[in-house]
Biopython code that builds the backbone (N, CA, C, O; Angstrom):
import numpy as np
from Bio.PDB.StructureBuilder import StructureBuilder

atoms = [
    (1, "UNK", "N", (0.843, -1.193, 0.000)),
    (1, "UNK", "CA", (0.000, 0.000, 0.000)),
    (1, "UNK", "C", (0.877, 1.240, 0.000)),
    (1, "UNK", "O", (1.868, 1.315, 0.726)),
    (2, "UNK", "N", (0.510, 2.189, -0.802)),
    (2, "UNK", "CA", (1.232, 3.448, -0.941)),
    (2, "UNK", "C", (0.630, 4.481, 0.010)),
    (2, "UNK", "O", (-0.571, 4.457, 0.278)),
    (3, "UNK", "N", (1.457, 5.378, 0.515)),
    (3, "UNK", "CA", (0.986, 6.446, 1.398)),
    (3, "UNK", "C", (1.203, 7.808, 0.745)),
    (3, "UNK", "O", (1.962, 7.940, -0.215)),
    (4, "UNK", "N", (0.530, 8.806, 1.280)),
    (4, "UNK", "CA", (0.722, 10.173, 0.802)),
    (4, "UNK", "C", (2.182, 10.576, 0.993)),
    (4, "UNK", "O", (2.748, 11.273, 0.150)),
    (5, "UNK", "N", (2.790, 10.146, 2.085)),
    (5, "UNK", "CA", (4.189, 10.492, 2.354)),
    (5, "UNK", "C", (5.116, 9.941, 1.267)),
    (5, "UNK", "O", (6.073, 10.608, 0.873)),
    (6, "UNK", "N", (4.837, 8.732, 0.783)),
    (6, "UNK", "CA", (5.651, 8.154, -0.289)),
    (6, "UNK", "C", (5.481, 8.937, -1.591)),
    (6, "UNK", "O", (6.453, 9.194, -2.302)),
    (7, "UNK", "N", (4.255, 9.306, -1.891)),
    (7, "UNK", "CA", (4.003, 10.108, -3.092)),
    (7, "UNK", "C", (4.689, 11.462, -2.938)),
    (7, "UNK", "O", (5.314, 11.945, -3.882)),
    (8, "UNK", "N", (4.582, 12.073, -1.776)),
    (8, "UNK", "CA", (5.222, 13.362, -1.508)),
    (8, "UNK", "C", (6.734, 13.267, -1.713)),
    (8, "UNK", "O", (7.335, 14.134, -2.348)),
    (9, "UNK", "N", (7.338, 12.220, -1.179)),
    (9, "UNK", "CA", (8.788, 12.047, -1.295)),
    (9, "UNK", "C", (9.209, 11.941, -2.753)),
    (9, "UNK", "O", (10.256, 12.464, -3.137)),
    (10, "UNK", "N", (8.403, 11.271, -3.564)),
    (10, "UNK", "CA", (8.727, 11.119, -4.982)),
    (10, "UNK", "C", (8.397, 12.396, -5.757)),
    (10, "UNK", "O", (9.253, 12.926, -6.467)),
    (11, "UNK", "N", (7.180, 12.888, -5.630)),
    (11, "UNK", "CA", (6.723, 14.032, -6.426)),
    (11, "UNK", "C", (7.519, 15.299, -6.114)),
    (11, "UNK", "O", (7.757, 16.112, -7.007)),
    (12, "UNK", "N", (7.926, 15.473, -4.873)),
    (12, "UNK", "CA", (8.642, 16.697, -4.509)),
    (12, "UNK", "C", (9.985, 16.817, -5.213)),
    (12, "UNK", "O", (10.554, 17.907, -5.276)),
    (13, "UNK", "N", (10.494, 15.723, -5.739)),
    (13, "UNK", "CA", (11.775, 15.749, -6.451)),
    (13, "UNK", "C", (11.609, 15.974, -7.954)),
    (13, "UNK", "O", (12.598, 16.098, -8.677)),
    (14, "UNK", "N", (10.372, 16.027, -8.418)),
    (14, "UNK", "CA", (10.128, 16.291, -9.835)),
    (14, "UNK", "C", (10.182, 17.798, -10.083)),
    (14, "UNK", "O", (9.549, 18.562, -9.353)),
    (15, "UNK", "N", (10.927, 18.239, -11.100)),
    (15, "UNK", "CA", (11.060, 19.671, -11.369)),
    (15, "UNK", "C", (9.719, 20.383, -11.485)),
    (15, "UNK", "O", (8.769, 19.871, -12.078)),
    (16, "UNK", "N", (9.670, 21.574, -10.905)),
    (16, "UNK", "CA", (8.528, 22.497, -10.960)),
    (16, "UNK", "C", (7.323, 22.065, -10.123)),
    (16, "UNK", "O", (6.288, 22.732, -10.157)),
    (17, "UNK", "N", (7.430, 20.985, -9.385)),
    (17, "UNK", "CA", (6.306, 20.507, -8.573)),
    (17, "UNK", "C", (6.158, 21.317, -7.297)),
    (17, "UNK", "O", (7.141, 21.639, -6.630)),
    (18, "UNK", "N", (4.917, 21.642, -6.971)),
    (18, "UNK", "CA", (4.593, 22.225, -5.670)),
    (18, "UNK", "C", (3.451, 21.421, -5.066)),
    (18, "UNK", "O", (2.638, 20.834, -5.780)),
    (19, "UNK", "N", (3.407, 21.406, -3.751)),
    (19, "UNK", "CA", (2.333, 20.731, -3.032)),
    (19, "UNK", "C", (1.431, 21.780, -2.421)),
    (19, "UNK", "O", (1.903, 22.769, -1.861)),
    (20, "UNK", "N", (0.127, 21.561, -2.529)),
    (20, "UNK", "CA", (-0.845, 22.468, -1.943)),
    (20, "UNK", "C", (-1.898, 21.664, -1.192)),
    (20, "UNK", "O", (-2.105, 20.479, -1.456)),
    (21, "UNK", "N", (-2.551, 22.323, -0.263)),
    (21, "UNK", "CA", (-3.669, 21.722, 0.461)),
    (21, "UNK", "C", (-4.900, 22.541, 0.102)),
    (21, "UNK", "O", (-4.974, 23.727, 0.426)),
    (22, "UNK", "N", (-5.867, 21.916, -0.565)),
    (22, "UNK", "CA", (-7.077, 22.594, -1.018)),
    (22, "UNK", "C", (-8.279, 21.845, -0.457)),
    (22, "UNK", "O", (-8.494, 20.678, -0.785)),
    (23, "UNK", "N", (-9.059, 22.508, 0.383)),
    (23, "UNK", "CA", (-10.222, 21.883, 1.013)),
    (23, "UNK", "C", (-9.853, 20.537, 1.635)),
    (23, "UNK", "O", (-10.528, 19.532, 1.410)),
    (24, "UNK", "N", (-8.778, 20.530, 2.417)),
    (24, "UNK", "CA", (-8.302, 19.333, 3.124)),
    (24, "UNK", "C", (-7.856, 18.211, 2.192)),
    (24, "UNK", "O", (-7.828, 17.048, 2.592)),
    (25, "UNK", "N", (-7.510, 18.547, 0.966)),
    (25, "UNK", "CA", (-7.022, 17.540, 0.013)),
    (25, "UNK", "C", (-5.604, 17.902, -0.412)),
    (25, "UNK", "O", (-5.335, 19.032, -0.818)),
    (26, "UNK", "N", (-4.709, 16.935, -0.315)),
    (26, "UNK", "CA", (-3.330, 17.117, -0.747)),
    (26, "UNK", "C", (-3.294, 17.026, -2.271)),
    (26, "UNK", "O", (-3.818, 16.084, -2.866)),
    (27, "UNK", "N", (-2.660, 18.031, -2.890)),
    (27, "UNK", "CA", (-2.557, 18.053, -4.346)),
    (27, "UNK", "C", (-1.137, 18.413, -4.739)),
    (27, "UNK", "O", (-0.463, 19.185, -4.056)),
    (28, "UNK", "N", (-0.694, 17.846, -5.844)),
    (28, "UNK", "CA", (0.611, 18.160, -6.407)),
    (28, "UNK", "C", (0.369, 18.774, -7.772)),
    (28, "UNK", "O", (-0.423, 18.269, -8.567)),
    (29, "UNK", "N", (1.068, 19.877, -8.032)),
    (29, "UNK", "CA", (0.810, 20.567, -9.289)),
    (29, "UNK", "C", (2.078, 21.202, -9.841)),
    (29, "UNK", "O", (3.094, 21.337, -9.159)),
    (30, "UNK", "N", (1.971, 21.581, -11.101)),
    (30, "UNK", "CA", (2.988, 22.359, -11.785)),
    (30, "UNK", "C", (2.274, 23.630, -12.211)),
    (30, "UNK", "O", (1.326, 23.579, -12.995)),
    (31, "UNK", "N", (2.719, 24.764, -11.704)),
    (31, "UNK", "CA", (1.985, 26.002, -11.936)),
    (31, "UNK", "C", (0.605, 25.852, -11.310)),
    (31, "UNK", "O", (0.487, 25.553, -10.122)),
    (32, "UNK", "N", (-0.427, 26.057, -12.100)),
    (32, "UNK", "CA", (-1.797, 25.904, -11.605)),
    (32, "UNK", "C", (-2.416, 24.568, -12.000)),
    (32, "UNK", "O", (-3.574, 24.302, -11.676)),
    (33, "UNK", "N", (-1.656, 23.729, -12.695)),
    (33, "UNK", "CA", (-2.203, 22.468, -13.198)),
    (33, "UNK", "C", (-1.926, 21.335, -12.212)),
    (33, "UNK", "O", (-0.772, 21.006, -11.941)),
    (34, "UNK", "N", (-2.978, 20.751, -11.688)),
    (34, "UNK", "CA", (-2.871, 19.640, -10.751)),
    (34, "UNK", "C", (-2.641, 18.356, -11.536)),
    (34, "UNK", "O", (-3.344, 18.074, -12.506)),
    (35, "UNK", "N", (-1.644, 17.577, -11.104)),
    (35, "UNK", "CA", (-1.409, 16.293, -11.782)),
    (35, "UNK", "C", (-1.613, 15.099, -10.862)),
    (35, "UNK", "O", (-1.721, 13.972, -11.346)),
    (36, "UNK", "N", (-1.670, 15.310, -9.551)),
    (36, "UNK", "CA", (-2.020, 14.252, -8.594)),
    (36, "UNK", "C", (-2.801, 14.904, -7.464)),
    (36, "UNK", "O", (-2.437, 15.981, -6.991)),
    (37, "UNK", "N", (-3.874, 14.253, -7.031)),
    (37, "UNK", "CA", (-4.671, 14.755, -5.913)),
    (37, "UNK", "C", (-5.230, 13.573, -5.121)),
    (37, "UNK", "O", (-5.654, 12.570, -5.694)),
    (38, "UNK", "N", (-5.221, 13.709, -3.817)),
    (38, "UNK", "CA", (-5.746, 12.665, -2.947)),
    (38, "UNK", "C", (-7.138, 13.025, -2.457)),
    (38, "UNK", "O", (-7.479, 14.201, -2.325)),
    (39, "UNK", "N", (-7.940, 11.997, -2.189)),
    (39, "UNK", "CA", (-9.239, 12.210, -1.555)),
    (39, "UNK", "C", (-8.979, 12.689, -0.127)),
    (39, "UNK", "O", (-7.875, 12.530, 0.394)),
    (40, "UNK", "N", (-9.991, 13.270, 0.498)),
    (40, "UNK", "CA", (-9.818, 13.765, 1.869)),
    (40, "UNK", "C", (-9.354, 12.673, 2.828)),
    (40, "UNK", "O", (-8.541, 12.933, 3.715)),
    (41, "UNK", "N", (-9.860, 11.461, 2.656)),
    (41, "UNK", "CA", (-9.477, 10.363, 3.550)),
    (41, "UNK", "C", (-8.213, 9.638, 3.074)),
    (41, "UNK", "O", (-7.779, 8.665, 3.691)),
    (42, "UNK", "N", (-7.636, 10.113, 1.986)),
    (42, "UNK", "CA", (-6.382, 9.598, 1.432)),
    (42, "UNK", "C", (-6.446, 8.134, 0.988)),
    (42, "UNK", "O", (-5.424, 7.451, 0.936)),
    (43, "UNK", "N", (-7.640, 7.663, 0.673)),
    (43, "UNK", "CA", (-7.793, 6.290, 0.194)),
    (43, "UNK", "C", (-7.766, 6.213, -1.330)),
    (43, "UNK", "O", (-7.597, 5.132, -1.894)),
    (44, "UNK", "N", (-7.931, 7.358, -2.000)),
    (44, "UNK", "CA", (-7.921, 7.394, -3.454)),
    (44, "UNK", "C", (-6.972, 8.476, -3.936)),
    (44, "UNK", "O", (-6.853, 9.542, -3.332)),
    (45, "UNK", "N", (-6.301, 8.176, -5.041)),
    (45, "UNK", "CA", (-5.371, 9.120, -5.652)),
    (45, "UNK", "C", (-5.807, 9.349, -7.097)),
    (45, "UNK", "O", (-5.773, 8.432, -7.917)),
    (46, "UNK", "N", (-6.215, 10.571, -7.396)),
    (46, "UNK", "CA", (-6.522, 10.933, -8.766)),
    (46, "UNK", "C", (-5.247, 11.414, -9.434)),
    (46, "UNK", "O", (-4.374, 11.986, -8.781)),
    (47, "UNK", "N", (-5.140, 11.183, -10.733)),
    (47, "UNK", "CA", (-3.928, 11.603, -11.431)),
    (47, "UNK", "C", (-4.226, 11.862, -12.904)),
    (47, "UNK", "O", (-5.164, 11.307, -13.476)),
    (48, "UNK", "N", (-3.406, 12.717, -13.499)),
    (48, "UNK", "CA", (-3.552, 13.044, -14.910)),
    (48, "UNK", "C", (-3.333, 11.783, -15.738)),
    (48, "UNK", "O", (-2.387, 11.026, -15.521)),
    (49, "UNK", "N", (-4.233, 11.582, -16.688)),
    (49, "UNK", "CA", (-4.182, 10.389, -17.528)),
    (49, "UNK", "C", (-4.982, 10.686, -18.787)),
    (49, "UNK", "O", (-6.034, 11.319, -18.699)),
    (50, "UNK", "N", (-4.521, 10.253, -19.952)),
    (50, "UNK", "CA", (-5.236, 10.560, -21.198)),
    (50, "UNK", "C", (-6.686, 10.051, -21.189)),
    (50, "UNK", "O", (-6.946, 8.885, -20.892)),
    (51, "UNK", "N", (-7.610, 10.939, -21.515)),
    (51, "UNK", "CA", (-9.036, 10.575, -21.547)),
    (51, "UNK", "C", (-9.315, 9.384, -22.447)),
    (51, "UNK", "O", (-10.116, 8.512, -22.110)),
    (52, "UNK", "N", (-8.650, 9.354, -23.591)),
    (52, "UNK", "CA", (-8.935, 8.296, -24.562)),
    (52, "UNK", "C", (-8.456, 6.921, -24.100)),
    (52, "UNK", "O", (-8.842, 5.914, -24.692)),
    (53, "UNK", "N", (-7.633, 6.854, -23.067)),
    (53, "UNK", "CA", (-7.116, 5.579, -22.579)),
    (53, "UNK", "C", (-7.682, 5.150, -21.229)),
    (53, "UNK", "O", (-7.487, 4.008, -20.813)),
    (54, "UNK", "N", (-8.373, 6.042, -20.547)),
    (54, "UNK", "CA", (-8.770, 5.728, -19.166)),
    (54, "UNK", "C", (-9.815, 4.627, -19.060)),
    (54, "UNK", "O", (-9.773, 3.836, -18.118)),
    (55, "UNK", "N", (-10.754, 4.554, -20.003)),
    (55, "UNK", "CA", (-11.766, 3.502, -19.948)),
    (55, "UNK", "C", (-11.110, 2.121, -20.041)),
    (55, "UNK", "O", (-11.500, 1.188, -19.339)),
    (56, "UNK", "N", (-10.121, 2.008, -20.908)),
    (56, "UNK", "CA", (-9.389, 0.749, -21.057)),
    (56, "UNK", "C", (-8.628, 0.412, -19.758)),
    (56, "UNK", "O", (-8.597, -0.744, -19.334)),
    (57, "UNK", "N", (-8.024, 1.419, -19.143)),
    (57, "UNK", "CA", (-7.301, 1.195, -17.888)),
    (57, "UNK", "C", (-8.243, 0.705, -16.789)),
    (57, "UNK", "O", (-7.946, -0.268, -16.096)),
    (58, "UNK", "N", (-9.365, 1.377, -16.639)),
    (58, "UNK", "CA", (-10.334, 1.011, -15.595)),
    (58, "UNK", "C", (-10.884, -0.385, -15.846)),
    (58, "UNK", "O", (-11.019, -1.172, -14.909)),
    (59, "UNK", "N", (-11.201, -0.701, -17.085)),
    (59, "UNK", "CA", (-11.738, -2.026, -17.402)),
    (59, "UNK", "C", (-10.697, -3.125, -17.198)),
    (59, "UNK", "O", (-11.049, -4.258, -16.868)),
    (60, "UNK", "N", (-9.424, -2.801, -17.392)),
    (60, "UNK", "CA", (-8.376, -3.810, -17.251)),
    (60, "UNK", "C", (-8.124, -4.192, -15.794)),
    (60, "UNK", "O", (-7.763, -5.333, -15.507)),
    (61, "UNK", "N", (-8.313, -3.243, -14.871)),
    (61, "UNK", "CA", (-8.104, -3.521, -13.443)),
    (61, "UNK", "C", (-9.127, -2.747, -12.609)),
    (61, "UNK", "O", (-8.767, -1.786, -11.929)),
    (62, "UNK", "N", (-10.393, -3.156, -12.655)),
    (62, "UNK", "CA", (-11.437, -2.397, -11.957)),
    (62, "UNK", "C", (-11.305, -2.404, -10.430)),
    (62, "UNK", "O", (-11.883, -1.554, -9.752)),
    (63, "UNK", "N", (-10.551, -3.354, -9.895)),
    (63, "UNK", "CA", (-10.335, -3.366, -8.446)),
    (63, "UNK", "C", (-9.303, -2.321, -8.032)),
    (63, "UNK", "O", (-9.170, -2.010, -6.848)),
    (64, "UNK", "N", (-8.580, -1.785, -9.000)),
    (64, "UNK", "CA", (-7.518, -0.815, -8.725)),
    (64, "UNK", "C", (-7.861, 0.591, -9.215)),
    (64, "UNK", "O", (-7.555, 1.572, -8.537)),
    (65, "UNK", "N", (-8.491, 0.698, -10.385)),
    (65, "UNK", "CA", (-8.733, 2.002, -11.000)),
    (65, "UNK", "C", (-10.221, 2.301, -11.127)),
    (65, "UNK", "O", (-11.038, 1.400, -11.320)),
    (66, "UNK", "N", (-10.556, 3.582, -11.015)),
    (66, "UNK", "CA", (-11.937, 4.060, -11.105)),
    (66, "UNK", "C", (-12.015, 5.223, -12.084)),
    (66, "UNK", "O", (-11.051, 5.969, -12.256)),
    (67, "UNK", "N", (-13.161, 5.369, -12.716)),
    (67, "UNK", "CA", (-13.404, 6.551, -13.533)),
    (67, "UNK", "C", (-13.607, 7.737, -12.590)),
    (67, "UNK", "O", (-14.119, 7.565, -11.484)),
    (68, "UNK", "N", (-13.217, 8.917, -13.010)),
    (68, "UNK", "CA", (-13.506, 10.101, -12.197)),
    (68, "UNK", "C", (-15.011, 10.343, -12.172)),
    (68, "UNK", "O", (-15.745, 9.825, -13.014)),
    (69, "UNK", "N", (-15.457, 11.122, -11.214)),
    (69, "UNK", "CA", (-16.890, 11.389, -11.089)),
    (69, "UNK", "C", (-17.186, 12.850, -11.383)),
    (69, "UNK", "O", (-16.300, 13.704, -11.358)),
    (70, "UNK", "N", (-18.440, 13.109, -11.657)),
    (70, "UNK", "CA", (-18.919, 14.480, -11.831)),
    (70, "UNK", "C", (-18.141, 15.278, -12.861)),
    (70, "UNK", "O", (-17.887, 14.815, -13.973)),
    (71, "UNK", "N", (-17.770, 16.482, -12.466)),
    (71, "UNK", "CA", (-17.070, 17.399, -13.352)),
    (71, "UNK", "C", (-15.679, 16.948, -13.744)),
    (71, "UNK", "O", (-15.127, 17.435, -14.730)),
    (72, "UNK", "N", (-15.101, 16.021, -12.986)),
    (72, "UNK", "CA", (-13.752, 15.551, -13.304)),
    (72, "UNK", "C", (-13.707, 14.707, -14.575)),
    (72, "UNK", "O", (-12.629, 14.466, -15.117)),
    (73, "UNK", "N", (-14.869, 14.256, -15.057)),
    (73, "UNK", "CA", (-14.909, 13.481, -16.301)),
    (73, "UNK", "C", (-14.422, 14.280, -17.503)),
    (73, "UNK", "O", (-13.955, 13.702, -18.484)),
    (74, "UNK", "N", (-14.526, 15.585, -17.434)),
    (74, "UNK", "CA", (-14.112, 16.409, -18.581)),
    (74, "UNK", "C", (-12.600, 16.563, -18.672)),
    (74, "UNK", "O", (-12.082, 16.988, -19.705)),
    (75, "UNK", "N", (-11.890, 16.221, -17.604)),
    (75, "UNK", "CA", (-10.432, 16.369, -17.580)),
    (75, "UNK", "C", (-9.727, 15.068, -17.944)),
    (75, "UNK", "O", (-10.329, 13.994, -17.936)),
    (76, "UNK", "N", (-8.462, 15.181, -18.257)),
    (76, "UNK", "CA", (-7.592, 14.015, -18.451)),
    (76, "UNK", "C", (-7.270, 13.499, -17.054)),
    (76, "UNK", "O", (-6.266, 13.893, -16.460)),
    (77, "UNK", "N", (-8.112, 12.625, -16.532)),
    (77, "UNK", "CA", (-8.037, 12.263, -15.125)),
    (77, "UNK", "C", (-8.578, 10.859, -14.906)),
    (77, "UNK", "O", (-9.533, 10.445, -15.565)),
    (78, "UNK", "N", (-7.970, 10.131, -13.983)),
    (78, "UNK", "CA", (-8.466, 8.829, -13.551)),
    (78, "UNK", "C", (-8.114, 8.685, -12.077)),
    (78, "UNK", "O", (-7.300, 9.449, -11.558)),
    (79, "UNK", "N", (-8.712, 7.720, -11.402)),
    (79, "UNK", "CA", (-8.540, 7.559, -9.956)),
    (79, "UNK", "C", (-8.049, 6.145, -9.652)),
    (79, "UNK", "O", (-8.469, 5.177, -10.286)),
    (80, "UNK", "N", (-7.153, 6.043, -8.671)),
    (80, "UNK", "CA", (-6.656, 4.736, -8.223)),
    (80, "UNK", "C", (-6.937, 4.562, -6.743)),
    (80, "UNK", "O", (-6.888, 5.522, -5.974)),
    (81, "UNK", "N", (-7.233, 3.332, -6.347)),
    (81, "UNK", "CA", (-7.356, 3.004, -4.933)),
    (81, "UNK", "C", (-5.935, 2.850, -4.387)),
    (81, "UNK", "O", (-5.177, 2.004, -4.861)),
    (82, "UNK", "N", (-5.580, 3.649, -3.409)),
    (82, "UNK", "CA", (-4.217, 3.691, -2.880)),
    (82, "UNK", "C", (-3.786, 2.332, -2.337)),
    (82, "UNK", "O", (-2.631, 1.942, -2.506)),
    (83, "UNK", "N", (-4.685, 1.615, -1.695)),
    (83, "UNK", "CA", (-4.309, 0.326, -1.101)),
    (83, "UNK", "C", (-4.032, -0.755, -2.143)),
    (83, "UNK", "O", (-3.537, -1.830, -1.803)),
    (84, "UNK", "N", (-4.347, -0.479, -3.405)),
    (84, "UNK", "CA", (-4.101, -1.456, -4.476)),
    (84, "UNK", "C", (-2.807, -1.175, -5.242)),
    (84, "UNK", "O", (-2.409, -1.962, -6.100)),
    (85, "UNK", "N", (-2.153, -0.055, -4.932)),
    (85, "UNK", "CA", (-0.931, 0.322, -5.642)),
    (85, "UNK", "C", (0.309, -0.117, -4.879)),
    (85, "UNK", "O", (0.333, -0.097, -3.648)),
    (86, "UNK", "N", (1.340, -0.514, -5.621)),
    (86, "UNK", "CA", (2.634, -0.726, -4.970)),
    (86, "UNK", "C", (3.515, 0.485, -5.307)),
    (86, "UNK", "O", (3.146, 1.312, -6.140)),
    (87, "UNK", "N", (4.655, 0.579, -4.668)),
    (87, "UNK", "CA", (5.510, 1.756, -4.798)),
    (87, "UNK", "C", (5.994, 1.979, -6.230)),
    (87, "UNK", "O", (6.010, 3.115, -6.705)),
    (88, "UNK", "N", (6.385, 0.918, -6.917)),
    (88, "UNK", "CA", (6.870, 1.071, -8.291)),
    (88, "UNK", "C", (5.767, 1.581, -9.213)),
    (88, "UNK", "O", (5.999, 2.465, -10.038)),
    (89, "UNK", "N", (4.582, 1.027, -9.071)),
    (89, "UNK", "CA", (3.465, 1.460, -9.902)),
    (89, "UNK", "C", (3.109, 2.918, -9.612)),
    (89, "UNK", "O", (2.825, 3.689, -10.529)),
    (90, "UNK", "N", (3.125, 3.291, -8.330)),
    (90, "UNK", "CA", (2.830, 4.676, -7.959)),
    (90, "UNK", "C", (3.814, 5.622, -8.623)),
    (90, "UNK", "O", (3.416, 6.641, -9.187)),
    (91, "UNK", "N", (5.102, 5.289, -8.559)),
    (91, "UNK", "CA", (6.115, 6.166, -9.158)),
    (91, "UNK", "C", (5.893, 6.317, -10.668)),
    (91, "UNK", "O", (6.038, 7.411, -11.212)),
    (92, "UNK", "N", (5.546, 5.234, -11.329)),
    (92, "UNK", "CA", (5.298, 5.283, -12.767)),
    (92, "UNK", "C", (4.073, 6.143, -13.085)),
    (92, "UNK", "O", (4.111, 6.948, -14.015)),
    (93, "UNK", "N", (2.985, 5.980, -12.319)),
    (93, "UNK", "CA", (1.766, 6.759, -12.550)),
    (93, "UNK", "C", (2.001, 8.245, -12.290)),
    (93, "UNK", "O", (1.567, 9.094, -13.067)),
    (94, "UNK", "N", (2.689, 8.551, -11.193)),
    (94, "UNK", "CA", (2.957, 9.950, -10.842)),
    (94, "UNK", "C", (3.874, 10.587, -11.882)),
    (94, "UNK", "O", (3.640, 11.720, -12.302)),
    (95, "UNK", "N", (4.902, 9.876, -12.294)),
    (95, "UNK", "CA", (5.819, 10.416, -13.298)),
    (95, "UNK", "C", (5.103, 10.667, -14.617)),
    (95, "UNK", "O", (5.290, 11.719, -15.228)),
    (96, "UNK", "N", (4.292, 9.723, -15.063)),
    (96, "UNK", "CA", (3.545, 9.909, -16.315)),
    (96, "UNK", "C", (2.570, 11.087, -16.208)),
    (96, "UNK", "O", (2.412, 11.854, -17.158)),
    (97, "UNK", "N", (1.920, 11.224, -15.053)),
    (97, "UNK", "CA", (0.995, 12.345, -14.851)),
    (97, "UNK", "C", (1.749, 13.668, -14.891)),
    (97, "UNK", "O", (1.289, 14.631, -15.504)),
    (98, "UNK", "N", (2.897, 13.715, -14.244)),
    (98, "UNK", "CA", (3.728, 14.924, -14.247)),
    (98, "UNK", "C", (4.156, 15.280, -15.665)),
    (98, "UNK", "O", (4.131, 16.448, -16.052)),
    (99, "UNK", "N", (4.547, 14.272, -16.436)),
    (99, "UNK", "CA", (4.977, 14.506, -17.828)),
    (99, "UNK", "C", (3.865, 15.130, -18.666)),
    (99, "UNK", "O", (4.143, 15.849, -19.626)),
    (100, "UNK", "N", (2.621, 14.864, -18.315)),
    (100, "UNK", "CA", (1.501, 15.427, -19.077)),
    (100, "UNK", "C", (1.369, 16.935, -18.887)),
    (100, "UNK", "O", (0.772, 17.606, -19.729)),
    (101, "UNK", "N", (1.914, 17.480, -17.798)),
    (101, "UNK", "CA", (1.668, 18.889, -17.478)),
    (101, "UNK", "C", (2.898, 19.783, -17.588)),
    (101, "UNK", "O", (2.779, 21.001, -17.460)),
    (102, "UNK", "N", (4.071, 19.209, -17.822)),
    (102, "UNK", "CA", (5.269, 20.031, -17.969)),
    (102, "UNK", "C", (5.652, 20.127, -19.446)),
    (102, "UNK", "O", (5.233, 19.300, -20.256)),
    (103, "UNK", "N", (6.449, 21.142, -19.791)),
    (103, "UNK", "CA", (6.935, 21.214, -21.179)),
    (103, "UNK", "C", (7.738, 19.959, -21.541)),
    (103, "UNK", "O", (8.355, 19.335, -20.677)),
    (104, "UNK", "N", (7.720, 19.605, -22.813)),
    (104, "UNK", "CA", (8.391, 18.380, -23.268)),
    (104, "UNK", "C", (9.864, 18.350, -22.897)),
    (104, "UNK", "O", (10.398, 17.294, -22.558)),
    (105, "UNK", "N", (10.515, 19.486, -22.959)),
    (105, "UNK", "CA", (11.940, 19.555, -22.624)),
    (105, "UNK", "C", (12.159, 19.206, -21.149)),
    (105, "UNK", "O", (13.116, 18.509, -20.810)),
    (106, "UNK", "N", (11.290, 19.681, -20.292)),
    (106, "UNK", "CA", (11.389, 19.370, -18.861)),
    (106, "UNK", "C", (11.072, 17.892, -18.638)),
    (106, "UNK", "O", (11.762, 17.222, -17.869)),
    (107, "UNK", "N", (10.043, 17.382, -19.297)),
    (107, "UNK", "CA", (9.667, 15.974, -19.162)),
    (107, "UNK", "C", (10.813, 15.062, -19.582)),
    (107, "UNK", "O", (11.034, 14.019, -18.966)),
    (108, "UNK", "N", (11.535, 15.443, -20.616)),
    (108, "UNK", "CA", (12.644, 14.630, -21.105)),
    (108, "UNK", "C", (13.812, 14.595, -20.124)),
    (108, "UNK", "O", (14.675, 13.722, -20.217)),
    (109, "UNK", "N", (13.843, 15.532, -19.191)),
    (109, "UNK", "CA", (14.942, 15.570, -18.220)),
    (109, "UNK", "C", (14.854, 14.451, -17.194)),
    (109, "UNK", "O", (15.823, 14.186, -16.483)),
    (110, "UNK", "N", (13.709, 13.793, -17.108)),
    (110, "UNK", "CA", (13.518, 12.671, -16.186)),
    (110, "UNK", "C", (13.080, 11.469, -17.029)),
    (110, "UNK", "O", (11.889, 11.301, -17.292)),
    (111, "UNK", "N", (14.019, 10.647, -17.446)),
    (111, "UNK", "CA", (13.694, 9.549, -18.366)),
    (111, "UNK", "C", (12.896, 8.397, -17.755)),
    (111, "UNK", "O", (12.127, 7.746, -18.462)),
    (112, "UNK", "N", (13.064, 8.131, -16.453)),
    (112, "UNK", "CA", (12.314, 7.056, -15.811)),
    (112, "UNK", "C", (12.266, 7.290, -14.313)),
    (112, "UNK", "O", (13.027, 8.110, -13.800)),
    (113, "UNK", "N", (11.385, 6.588, -13.589)),
    (113, "UNK", "CA", (11.240, 6.822, -12.148)),
    (113, "UNK", "C", (12.547, 6.673, -11.374)),
    (113, "UNK", "O", (12.759, 7.372, -10.383)),
    (114, "UNK", "N", (13.417, 5.781, -11.809)),
    (114, "UNK", "CA", (14.686, 5.589, -11.114)),
    (114, "UNK", "C", (15.638, 6.750, -11.260)),
    (114, "UNK", "O", (16.599, 6.866, -10.499)),
    (115, "UNK", "N", (15.386, 7.616, -12.233)),
    (115, "UNK", "CA", (16.249, 8.769, -12.450)),
    (115, "UNK", "C", (15.948, 9.909, -11.486)),
    (115, "UNK", "O", (16.720, 10.864, -11.402)),
    (116, "UNK", "N", (14.838, 9.822, -10.759)),
    (116, "UNK", "CA", (14.494, 10.841, -9.788)),
    (116, "UNK", "C", (15.372, 10.617, -8.563)),
    (116, "UNK", "O", (15.240, 9.615, -7.860)),
    (117, "UNK", "N", (16.250, 11.551, -8.326)),
    (117, "UNK", "CA", (17.223, 11.392, -7.240)),
    (117, "UNK", "C", (16.589, 11.641, -5.887)),
    (117, "UNK", "O", (15.739, 12.517, -5.727)),
    (118, "UNK", "N", (17.014, 10.862, -4.931)),
    (118, "UNK", "CA", (16.552, 11.091, -3.562)),
    (118, "UNK", "C", (17.423, 12.165, -2.938)),
    (118, "UNK", "O", (18.555, 12.399, -3.361)),
    (119, "UNK", "N", (16.879, 12.803, -1.937)),
    (119, "UNK", "CA", (17.608, 13.853, -1.230)),
    (119, "UNK", "C", (18.793, 13.234, -0.494)),
    (119, "UNK", "O", (18.680, 12.143, 0.065)),
    (120, "UNK", "N", (19.949, 13.942, -0.495)),
    (120, "UNK", "CA", (21.122, 13.403, 0.208)),
    (120, "UNK", "C", (20.934, 13.377, 1.703)),
    (120, "UNK", "O", (21.831, 12.951, 2.431)),
]
sb = StructureBuilder()
sb.init_structure("model")
sb.init_model(0)
sb.init_chain("A")
sb.init_seg("    ")
for serial, (resi, resn, name, xyz) in enumerate(atoms, 1):
    if name == "N":
        sb.init_residue(resn, " ", resi, " ")
    sb.init_atom(name, np.array(xyz, "f"), 0.0, 1.0, " ", f" {name:<3s}", serial, name[0])
structure = sb.get_structure()
C-alpha cells in the first residue's frame, strides 16, 4: 500500500512541482495544473491520464482504478485506490501524470522513475 508520504517524497523531487492543500485535500501541481490529488481520507489518488485511454485502464483492473466522477470526467483524469498500488506502480503513474503537465523539454529531463534522485 502506498501512502501520501511516499508520493510526496517522490513528487517533490520532480522539477517544478509544488504541493498544496485545497479543502483538506493534498494536491501536487505544476503552476496551476494539478497532476495528482488525494481524496480527503487519502484512500484514493486521482492523477492526470489521457481521456482516450482511461476507460481501457479502468476495465483492465477495476479493483484498482476508477473513472472520475462528476465534473472531473471532462479532464484528463483517472482515480486509483491507494491500497491497491505498490511503490513502483505509484512512481510510474505519478511520473507519467507529471509529464503530461510540464513542457516536453522538462519531461525529457527525467527519463524514468529511477532517475528521480533522492535527497542526500
